[in-house]
C-alpha positions as a printed Julia matrix, in Angstrom:
695×3 Matrix{Float64}:
  16.16   29.51    6.35
  12.43   29.72    6.91
  13.01   30.28   10.63
  15.79   32.9    10.29
  13.37   35.8     9.87
  11.42   34.95   13.02
  14.66   34.46   14.98
  15.93   37.86   13.9
  12.67   39.58   14.86
  12.72   37.9    18.25
  16.22   39.24   18.93
  15.2    42.79   18.14
  11.86   42.82   19.95
  12.22   40.59   23.04
  12.83   42.8    26.1
  13.03   40.35   28.98
  16.12   38.28   29.78
  15.8    34.53   29.45
  18.12   31.8    30.61
  19.44   29.11   28.28
  17.69   25.76   28.71
  19.54   22.49   28.5
  18.25   19.72   26.26
  18.58   16.59   28.35
  17.75   13.08   27.24
  15.58   11.7    30.01
  15.32    8.18   28.58
  17.72    5.38   27.77
  16.62    5.41   24.13
  19.5     6.38   21.83
  19.1     9.92   20.58
  18.26   10.17   16.86
  20.92   11.45   14.49
  20.73   15.22   14.29
  21.9    17.59   11.59
  22.44   21.33   11.24
  19.31   22.87    9.7
  20.45   26.51    9.54
  23.01   29.06   10.71
  22.62   32.49   12.28
  25.33   35.14   12.82
  24.74   38.37   14.74
  26.98   41.42   15.25
  26.99   43.35   18.53
  29.36   45.34   20.71
  31.47   43.58   23.33
  29.39   45.09   26.15
  26.14   43.55   24.81
  27.33   40.0    24.14
  25.64   38.31   27.11
  22.37   40.17   26.54
  22.1    39.19   22.9
  23.08   35.6    23.59
  20.17   35.4    26.02
  17.8    36.94   23.51
  18.97   34.53   20.81
  18.5    31.58   23.18
  14.98   32.77   24.07
  14.07   32.95   20.39
  15.3    29.4    19.72
  13.52   28.03   22.79
  10.22   29.7    21.9
  10.27   27.64   18.71
  11.29   24.48   20.6
  14.52   24.15   18.65
  17.65   22.38   19.82
  20.5    24.8    19.23
  24.12   25.77   19.8
  25.47   29.25   20.51
  29.22   29.16   20.01
  31.17   30.95   22.72
  33.72   32.26   20.27
  34.29   35.77   18.95
  34.74   35.56   15.21
  36.61   38.85   15.48
  39.11   37.15   17.83
  41.73   39.69   18.96
  39.56   42.69   18.11
  38.12   44.65   21.04
  35.41   46.41   19.03
  32.6    44.41   17.42
  31.68   40.87   18.42
  30.12   38.27   16.11
  27.8    35.77   17.83
  27.55   32.55   15.84
  24.74   30.01   16.34
  22.89   27.21   14.6
  19.97   24.89   15.26
  19.39   21.19   14.6
  16.9    18.94   12.88
  16.46   15.17   12.93
  14.98   15.26    9.42
  17.74   14.55    6.89
  15.68   16.19    4.17
  16.0    19.57    5.95
  19.72   19.38    6.72
  22.48   21.59    5.38
  24.6    19.58    2.98
  27.4    22.05    2.28
  29.19   25.18    3.5
  31.3    27.71    1.61
  33.09   30.91    2.61
  33.58   33.72    0.11
  35.94   36.68    0.51
  35.23   40.03   -1.15
  37.59   43.02   -1.19
  34.62   45.39   -0.9
  30.84   45.4    -0.53
  30.19   45.79   -4.25
  31.46   42.32   -5.03
  28.93   40.58   -2.79
  26.89   37.87   -4.57
  23.67   36.14   -3.53
  24.52   32.72   -4.9
  27.54   30.7    -6.0
  27.83   27.58   -8.15
  30.43   24.89   -7.42
  30.4    21.59   -9.34
  26.83   22.29  -10.51
  25.66   22.76   -6.9
  24.07   26.12   -6.05
  25.04   27.71   -2.72
  23.01   30.62   -1.32
  24.19   33.44    0.91
  22.99   32.61    4.39
  21.44   35.88    5.61
  21.45   39.67    5.21
  24.57   41.62    4.19
  24.78   43.51    7.48
  24.72   40.45    9.73
  26.5    38.0     7.48
  29.82   39.82    7.1
  32.03   37.89    9.5
  34.64   40.65    9.38
  32.28   43.41   10.47
  33.98   46.25   12.31
  37.63   45.4    11.72
  38.1    47.1     8.37
  38.98   43.89    6.55
  37.52   42.05    3.6
  33.87   41.01    3.41
  33.58   37.32    4.4
  30.23   35.65    3.84
  28.84   32.18    4.6
  27.08   30.33    1.78
  25.02   27.18    2.4
  23.26   24.57    0.3
  20.75   21.81    0.84
  21.56   20.07   -2.43
  22.19   16.39   -1.84
  24.55   16.24   -4.77
  27.26   17.0    -2.2
  26.79   13.53   -0.66
  27.04   14.67    2.95
  24.95   16.07    5.79
  26.4    18.69    8.15
  26.18   17.58   11.79
  28.17   20.29   13.62
  30.17   23.48   13.08
  33.25   24.69   14.97
  36.22   27.07   14.8
  39.97   26.99   15.26
  42.59   29.73   15.47
  46.16   29.89   14.28
  47.35   29.13   17.79
  45.14   26.12   18.56
  41.63   24.65   18.61
  38.9    26.99   19.84
  35.84   24.82   19.28
  35.09   21.59   17.49
  37.38   18.61   17.03
  40.77   18.18   15.35
  39.23   15.66   12.96
  36.78   18.21   11.59
  37.39   19.6     8.1
  37.97   23.24    7.21
  35.06   24.97    5.49
  36.44   25.59    1.98
  36.71   28.94    0.3
  35.05   29.63   -3.02
  37.65   29.19   -5.79
  40.41   28.9    -3.17
  42.76   25.99   -2.51
  43.2    26.87    1.15
  40.97   27.54    4.15
  39.6    31.04    4.63
  40.8    33.27    7.45
  37.65   34.91    8.77
  39.73   37.96    9.71
  41.12   38.25    6.19
  42.44   41.7     5.37
  41.79   43.1     8.83
  43.36   46.5     9.45
  43.3    45.93   13.21
  45.14   43.51   15.45
  43.37   40.17   15.05
  44.3    36.52   15.1
  43.59   34.16   12.21
  40.42   32.12   12.76
  38.99   29.34   10.58
  35.57   27.68   10.37
  35.36   23.87   10.54
  32.58   21.33   10.19
  31.7    17.7    10.84
  29.44   15.61    8.58
  28.01   12.15    7.91
  27.09   10.35    4.7
  23.94   11.54    2.96
  20.78    9.67    3.99
  18.44   11.89    2.02
  17.4     9.61   -0.84
  16.34    6.73    1.38
  14.29    8.93    3.73
  12.68   11.04    1.04
  11.63    8.16   -1.18
  10.06    6.11    1.6
   7.11    8.45    2.15
   4.68   10.23   -0.16
   2.32   13.17    0.1
  -1.21   11.91    0.81
  -3.24   15.13    1.23
  -2.57   18.85    0.82
  -4.25   21.42    3.08
  -4.41   25.23    2.99
  -5.8    27.82    5.38
  -6.15   31.59    5.39
  -6.94   34.2     8.01
  -6.29   37.72    9.22
  -3.23   36.79   11.28
  -0.61   34.11   11.98
  -3.34   32.27   13.89
  -4.3    30.76   10.51
  -1.0    28.85   10.58
  -1.78   27.39   14.02
  -5.25   26.38   12.83
  -3.73   24.67    9.79
  -1.26   22.79   11.99
  -4.16   21.48   14.05
  -5.82   20.27   10.84
  -2.61   18.48    9.84
  -2.37   16.81   13.25
  -5.98   15.63   12.99
  -5.36   14.2     9.5
  -1.95   12.71   10.22
  -1.82    9.15    8.85
   0.93    8.17   11.26
   3.85    9.31    9.11
   4.05   13.01   10.0
   3.26   16.24    8.25
   4.97   19.29    6.74
   3.82   22.85    7.47
   5.24   25.91    5.71
   5.47   28.64    8.35
   5.91   31.22    5.57
   2.92   33.42    4.69
   2.2    32.82    0.99
   0.63   36.29    0.81
   3.74   37.95    2.25
   3.98   41.73    1.7
   0.5    42.0     0.16
  -2.68   43.55    1.53
  -4.39   40.16    1.61
  -4.94   37.54    4.26
  -2.29   35.25    5.7
  -2.2    32.07    3.58
  -0.45   28.87    4.7
   0.19   25.49    3.08
   0.84   22.04    4.57
   0.45   18.34    3.85
   0.48   14.9     5.47
   2.54   11.86    4.48
   1.73    8.23    3.71
   3.86    5.14    3.09
   1.17    3.53    0.92
   1.74    4.32   -2.75
  -1.96    3.75   -3.39
  -2.83    6.79   -1.23
  -0.19    9.07   -2.76
  -0.77   12.25   -4.73
   0.69   11.63   -8.18
   0.66   15.17   -9.53
   0.18   18.85   -8.64
  -0.56   21.77  -10.94
  -1.47   25.44  -10.67
  -4.19   27.43  -12.41
  -4.45   31.22  -12.55
  -7.48   33.33  -13.48
  -7.36   37.11  -13.87
 -10.26   39.16  -12.5
 -12.44   36.18  -11.78
 -13.35   33.18   -9.69
 -12.23   29.67  -10.55
 -15.46   27.7   -10.96
 -14.11   24.43  -12.26
 -13.44   21.9    -9.52
 -11.43   19.91  -12.04
  -8.89   20.71  -14.72
  -6.89   18.46  -17.03
  -3.22   18.53  -17.88
  -1.97   19.95  -21.16
  -2.54   16.65  -22.97
  -6.08   16.24  -21.54
  -5.1    12.83  -20.19
  -5.05   13.3   -16.39
  -7.71   15.0   -14.28
  -6.73   17.26  -11.34
  -9.0    18.29   -8.44
  -8.91   21.76   -6.9
  -7.75   22.5    -3.34
 -10.32   25.08   -2.25
  -8.06   28.01   -1.33
  -6.8    31.0    -3.29
  -3.09   31.79   -2.85
  -3.98   35.47   -3.33
  -6.83   35.39   -0.79
  -8.01   38.87    0.19
  -5.98   40.94   -2.27
  -6.54   42.2    -5.78
  -4.16   39.77   -7.43
  -5.02   36.91   -9.76
  -7.03   33.99   -8.42
  -4.49   31.16   -8.11
  -5.44   27.63   -7.09
  -3.58   24.39   -6.51
  -4.86   21.16   -8.11
  -3.89   17.58   -7.27
  -4.43   14.18   -8.84
  -4.26   10.58   -7.64
  -4.03    9.14  -11.16
  -1.44    6.34  -11.12
  -1.03    6.67  -14.89
   1.36    9.57  -14.25
   3.93    6.99  -13.18
   5.2     9.03  -10.23
   4.29    9.86   -6.64
   4.77   13.2    -4.87
   7.33   13.19   -2.02
   7.55   16.84   -0.98
   6.67   20.42   -1.88
   8.98   23.42   -1.51
   8.85   27.21   -1.71
  11.18   29.56   -3.54
  10.81   33.12   -2.26
  12.38   35.78   -4.44
  13.62   35.4    -7.99
  13.89   38.92   -9.31
  17.01   41.11   -9.31
  18.11   42.25   -5.82
  15.38   40.26   -4.1
  16.08   37.93   -1.22
  16.18   34.22   -1.97
  14.86   31.73    0.57
  14.57   28.05   -0.28
  12.57   25.61    1.82
  13.5    22.7    -0.42
  16.68   20.99   -1.57
  17.96   22.64   -4.72
  19.07   19.94   -7.15
  18.0    18.48  -10.47
  15.45   16.16   -8.82
  13.26   19.18   -7.94
  11.11   20.95  -10.53
   8.79   23.93  -10.43
   5.04   23.26  -10.29
   3.74   24.17  -13.73
   0.57   25.73  -15.07
  -2.08   23.26  -16.17
  -2.44   24.51  -19.75
   1.26   25.14  -20.35
   3.61   22.7   -18.65
   6.61   24.87  -19.55
   5.19   27.85  -17.66
   5.2    28.57  -13.91
   3.15   30.9   -11.73
   4.19   33.43   -9.1
   1.81   32.72   -6.2
   1.52   36.48   -5.62
   0.99   37.32   -9.28
  -0.81   40.66   -9.6
  -0.66   41.36   -5.86
   2.7    43.21   -5.7
   3.97   40.95   -2.91
   6.96   38.64   -2.66
   7.84   36.52   -5.66
   6.87   33.03   -4.49
   7.14   29.84   -6.54
   6.05   26.32   -5.66
   8.39   23.37   -6.34
   7.83   19.62   -6.18
   9.78   16.39   -5.81
   8.61   13.02   -7.16
   9.53    9.36   -6.93
   8.95    7.31  -10.08
   7.09    4.0    -9.96
   5.44    1.59  -12.38
   1.67    1.81  -12.45
  -0.2    -1.47  -12.52
  -2.73   -1.8   -15.31
  -5.98   -2.75  -13.65
  -9.18   -2.25  -15.61
 -12.2    -0.98  -13.71
 -15.7    -0.89  -15.16
 -18.52    1.61  -14.67
 -21.12    0.14  -12.35
 -23.72    2.92  -12.07
 -24.27    6.43  -13.45
 -25.7     9.31  -11.38
 -27.07   12.69  -12.45
 -27.48   15.62  -10.02
 -29.46   18.81  -10.64
 -29.37   22.1    -8.7
 -29.05   25.88   -8.84
 -25.44   26.29   -7.62
 -22.41   24.53   -9.09
 -20.55   24.06   -5.79
 -23.69   22.77   -4.03
 -24.31   20.23   -6.8
 -20.67   19.11   -6.59
 -20.99   18.57   -2.85
 -24.29   16.69   -3.23
 -22.78   14.46   -5.94
 -19.65   13.83   -3.89
 -21.73   12.94   -0.81
 -23.97   10.51   -2.7
 -21.11    8.77   -4.5
 -19.0     8.47   -1.35
 -21.84    6.62    0.38
 -21.51    3.79   -2.14
 -18.11    2.85   -0.74
 -16.85    2.43   -4.32
 -14.24    4.28   -6.28
 -15.99    7.01   -8.24
 -15.58    9.99  -10.52
 -17.74   12.85  -11.74
 -17.69   15.41  -14.5
 -15.72   18.65  -14.29
 -18.34   20.44  -16.37
 -21.93   21.64  -16.04
 -23.9    19.84  -18.77
 -26.13   22.92  -19.03
 -23.28   25.45  -19.11
 -24.14   28.67  -20.88
 -27.92   28.19  -20.74
 -30.66   29.45  -18.44
 -31.24   25.93  -17.16
 -30.25   24.18  -13.96
 -26.72   23.08  -13.11
 -26.34   19.41  -14.11
 -23.43   17.18  -13.09
 -22.96   13.56  -14.11
 -21.02   11.05  -11.99
 -20.31    7.32  -11.94
 -18.96    4.52   -9.76
 -16.47    1.79  -10.65
 -16.41   -1.94  -10.05
 -13.83   -4.69  -10.57
 -16.57   -7.19  -11.4
 -17.44   -7.05  -15.09
 -20.74   -8.85  -14.33
 -21.91   -5.66  -12.56
 -20.78   -3.36  -15.35
 -22.75   -1.14  -17.7
 -21.94   -2.39  -21.16
 -23.11    0.59  -23.22
 -24.79    4.02  -23.05
 -26.93    5.91  -25.55
 -28.89    9.19  -25.75
 -32.53    9.74  -26.69
 -34.06   13.2   -27.13
 -37.31   14.83  -28.21
 -39.19   18.12  -28.05
 -41.82   16.32  -25.89
 -41.1    14.5   -22.66
 -43.98   12.03  -23.14
 -42.45   10.93  -26.46
 -39.47    9.37  -24.68
 -40.13    5.81  -23.52
 -38.57    4.32  -20.39
 -36.64    1.77  -22.42
 -35.9     0.8   -26.0
 -34.2    -2.07  -27.79
 -31.25   -1.6   -30.11
 -29.65   -4.64  -31.81
 -31.42   -7.0   -29.39
 -30.03   -5.08  -26.4
 -32.36   -3.3   -23.97
 -31.48    0.26  -22.89
 -33.06    1.74  -19.73
 -33.59    5.48  -19.12
 -31.92    7.38  -16.28
 -34.66    9.55  -14.7
 -33.1    13.05  -15.09
 -33.58   15.36  -18.06
 -30.15   16.52  -19.26
 -31.79   19.78  -20.38
 -33.47   20.41  -17.01
 -34.66   24.02  -16.61
 -34.31   24.97  -20.27
 -37.24   25.91  -22.46
 -36.45   23.67  -25.4
 -36.27   19.93  -25.49
 -35.73   16.85  -23.38
 -32.74   14.52  -23.45
 -32.08   11.39  -21.38
 -29.22    8.98  -20.97
 -29.97    5.27  -21.42
 -27.79    2.42  -20.15
 -27.52   -1.26  -21.07
 -26.24   -4.33  -19.22
 -25.75   -7.02  -21.84
 -24.21  -10.23  -20.52
 -23.24  -11.23  -24.06
 -21.33   -8.02  -24.8
 -17.64   -8.3   -25.63
 -17.03   -4.77  -24.27
 -17.97   -2.88  -21.11
 -18.02    0.8   -20.14
 -14.81    1.85  -18.37
 -15.16    5.66  -18.33
 -17.21    8.67  -19.37
 -15.92   11.94  -20.84
 -17.1    15.35  -21.98
 -16.21   17.52  -24.96
 -17.18   21.18  -24.62
 -16.56   24.54  -26.25
 -18.19   27.97  -26.36
 -20.24   28.4   -29.51
 -19.86   32.2   -29.36
 -16.08   32.14  -29.26
 -15.63   29.02  -31.37
 -12.57   28.33  -29.25
 -10.64   25.09  -29.38
 -12.71   22.34  -27.82
 -11.77   21.01  -24.41
 -11.9    17.24  -24.06
 -12.18   15.87  -20.55
 -10.84   12.46  -21.51
  -7.81   10.89  -23.18
  -8.42   10.3   -26.87
  -7.77    6.77  -28.07
  -9.38    4.11  -30.22
 -11.51    2.99  -27.25
 -13.24    6.38  -26.92
 -16.38    6.99  -28.96
 -19.06    9.67  -28.78
 -22.32    8.71  -27.09
 -24.74    8.5   -30.01
 -28.51    8.93  -30.19
 -31.17    6.28  -30.48
 -32.67    7.96  -33.54
 -29.74    8.18  -35.93
 -26.67    6.94  -34.03
 -25.01   10.36  -34.36
 -23.4    12.36  -31.54
 -25.74   14.9   -29.95
 -25.16   18.37  -28.48
 -26.79   18.31  -25.02
 -27.46   22.05  -25.3
 -29.01   21.84  -28.76
 -31.54   24.63  -29.15
 -30.73   26.33  -25.83
 -27.86   28.62  -26.82
 -25.28   27.25  -24.38
 -21.95   25.58  -24.88
 -21.64   22.76  -27.37
 -21.46   19.74  -25.07
 -21.04   16.13  -26.14
 -20.82   12.98  -24.03
 -18.14   10.39  -24.79
 -17.72    6.81  -23.63
 -14.75    4.48  -23.24
 -15.59    0.88  -24.1
 -12.92   -1.69  -23.3
 -12.72   -5.35  -24.15
 -13.88   -7.65  -21.36
 -10.6    -9.28  -20.37
 -10.44  -12.68  -18.75
 -14.22  -13.26  -18.75
 -15.5   -16.48  -20.27
 -18.03  -16.28  -23.04
 -21.47  -16.77  -21.53
 -22.44  -19.03  -24.45
 -21.98  -22.64  -23.32
 -20.49  -24.64  -26.22
 -19.56  -27.69  -24.17
 -21.37  -31.04  -24.45
 -22.12  -33.89  -22.08
 -21.58  -36.41  -24.86
 -18.56  -38.59  -23.91
 -17.71  -38.93  -27.55
 -16.91  -35.21  -27.61
 -14.67  -35.28  -24.53
 -11.42  -35.18  -26.5
 -12.53  -32.0   -28.22
 -13.95  -30.17  -25.2
 -12.23  -27.14  -23.67
 -10.43  -27.7   -20.38
  -8.77  -25.42  -17.84
  -5.02  -25.41  -18.38
  -2.0   -23.22  -17.73
  -0.62  -23.92  -21.18
  -0.74  -20.75  -23.31
  -2.24  -20.99  -26.83
   0.33  -22.35  -29.25
   2.06  -24.47  -26.57
   0.46  -27.91  -26.95
   1.53  -30.0   -23.97
   0.57  -33.23  -25.8
   2.59  -32.52  -28.9
   6.11  -33.88  -29.38
   6.51  -32.21  -32.74
   9.09  -29.48  -33.27
   7.44  -28.45  -36.51
   6.18  -24.86  -36.21
   3.33  -25.68  -38.54
   1.94  -28.05  -35.88
   1.59  -25.2   -33.39
  -1.21  -22.65  -33.18
   1.49  -20.09  -32.65
   1.6   -17.05  -30.35
   4.31  -14.56  -31.21
   4.99  -12.99  -27.81
   5.53   -9.25  -28.04
   3.55   -9.0   -31.31
   0.72   -6.95  -29.78
  -0.28   -5.31  -33.06
  -0.73   -8.71  -34.74
   1.32   -7.84  -37.81
   3.58  -10.9   -37.39
   6.6    -8.85  -36.22
   7.94   -7.58  -32.9
   8.76   -3.89  -33.37
   8.76   -0.56  -31.52
   5.13   -0.19  -32.61
   4.32   -3.04  -30.2
   6.3    -1.28  -27.44
   4.29    1.9   -27.99
   1.0    -0.01  -27.79
   1.95   -1.53  -24.44
   3.22    1.81  -23.09
  -0.19    3.36  -23.82
  -1.91    0.59  -21.86
   0.5     0.89  -18.93
  -0.2     4.64  -18.92
  -3.96    3.85  -19.02
  -4.4     5.65  -22.33
  -5.88    2.53  -23.93
  -6.72   -1.1   -23.11
  -5.94   -4.55  -24.53
  -8.1    -7.08  -26.28
  -7.74  -10.5   -24.58
  -5.46  -11.81  -27.3
  -3.24   -8.72  -27.01
  -2.81   -9.08  -23.26
  -1.6   -12.67  -23.83
   1.08  -11.49  -26.25
   2.13   -8.51  -24.12
   2.78  -10.57  -20.97
   6.19  -11.75  -22.16
   7.41  -12.35  -18.57
   4.56  -14.82  -17.94
   3.79  -13.32  -14.51
   0.13  -12.51  -15.17
   0.77   -8.74  -15.35
   1.69   -6.29  -18.08
   4.07   -3.57  -16.9
   7.42   -1.89  -17.55
   9.27   -5.2   -17.11
   7.51   -6.61  -20.19
   8.37   -3.44  -22.15
  12.05   -3.79  -21.18
  12.16   -7.42  -22.36
  10.62   -6.51  -25.71
  13.07   -3.63  -26.2
  15.96   -6.01  -25.47
  14.51   -8.51  -27.95
  14.23   -5.84  -30.67
  17.85   -4.83  -29.97
  18.83   -8.52  -30.41
  20.18   -8.72  -26.85
  17.93  -11.74  -26.23
  16.37  -14.31  -28.57
  13.36  -15.44  -26.55
  11.1   -14.3   -23.72
  10.48  -15.92  -20.31
   6.92  -16.69  -21.43
   8.17  -18.6   -24.45
   9.08  -21.93  -22.89
   9.72  -23.33  -26.35
  11.39  -21.91  -29.42
  10.42  -18.37  -30.4
   9.41  -18.35  -34.06
  10.05  -14.8   -35.19
   8.89  -13.37  -38.49
  10.9   -11.14  -40.81
């Protein structure tokens, strides 16, 4: 449908005659399967048929579309008006028509825009004037309805017609296009008051291939562009081509600022087959009468961080500032396959879908209210435009990363500091993150952003962070010792540019620590409004506020400077799988029987013991993550939080959670535990011996 408007305009405005080009296969390579992407019907007088066929062909060819113009008058037997019927193809199964319906109305007032059959929504194919297949003969109104919902289980490959006295076009094996709420085929000349012959629409189809194609690729990057004309779309397409990862791209040719006074705005994205590169979530944010300054936002639960795509959907008009945000956080448990546009949702407005309307598609929600959606032209008096998304679920692997280094950037402009931070962190070649909030927000001081890099090697990790502050800079030493651990100062004042006070962050690297830093977070709220605080981290037992050296209490970084209340938080996770650095072994041969040795035997499974007595076993109750001696849904919940990266395990917990004995903790372990609780199984794969359960 997205090309119908441009085709129609081309028919009305093109003045020169063009010949129809043939689409020849110049190679021996088998042609790919093709499907019908959309239909177009046009009414003209009998004298103008050849002219309008040429104009229609020219329009299709200008867009490099493979097409068919059926040489059949849908008003067969009527010498007055002539209906030209055409359609064009696609090789992309995800864009194919999946169903056709015909609906007969006794008069114009019964015309509907959409129909529902077996929970599948069909939409009227084009405008009332051009879509009435009985135009000019005084009969009933007959309209074509189409769907791209893959609930139908088929993909339309061709369309034809037959009359009451024989086949006109198509094949005898083709099926009749059904009528809405009718048991028989629909005569397109139904109710004609003039001499006409009965004519019926037919179609050919193949089995639906949509699911396999759609779920094999994911959206890797989203791009937007705006300009004063349609040239912005061509520029965006060039960007997509340059960023193509070898798996194609999608470009919406529809102006997302349609019918407003603003610039032309276009959206597109490139695909990947690597789940690790996939976008895992998209959200929208809207600001009235203002500029969106936050590069990051968090979802409604403050658990997943989203990064802004730097374009306003309402660019150049007086509407709300509306931005798209994306995340690559695997904890969402899903990967984005496609985006779609819904144009028109209000009464009497046109409806154009560029996505497949079924229950697997959902509207992109607003970041602070996941039940709410945003009109991309909100406040601009343009078309109603809504963004939709399609996901593929997957199980996220739980892989703990540790903070290697912390960086602090200072500047006068928020966006410039972001760019400088991003540039410095990207040079490290490591995975990194940085704060979505100015640590000096609301004060007269400089803009301050904190960032950090990650490492898989716990030996490189920061093990703790602490704050130290004073009214005098020279009173703050370069390092201090707390509980036999040395903390070293980072050389940037977190109150830079303010009149009152100095505050520095100190880091420690303690090889004897049982925990290491896995993330940093920020809590902030406006002291004037006393609004609900915003936490840029997921609350769990592992998160604690960064305390001060002086009294081990959390500290407002803007204390004394009249800005936002801002507190730093830290996530400290147990060091999993790392041997204790204290060497308790001995070289004395007499101690050899008691020394630790590397073995694959899990604790509680003594390979040298022949005893079946449970009391002889240092027992591990697999699935008992909470350590209360029972396997319950509380244990399932604990593992789900870790899989979703909302918390982490202690070493002993990871051992108990890995009930499949495959070295990983994921949804498969959760399923086994749920089956055990339901008494569908009595032991786990990891329990090679008898499972001793507790009541």
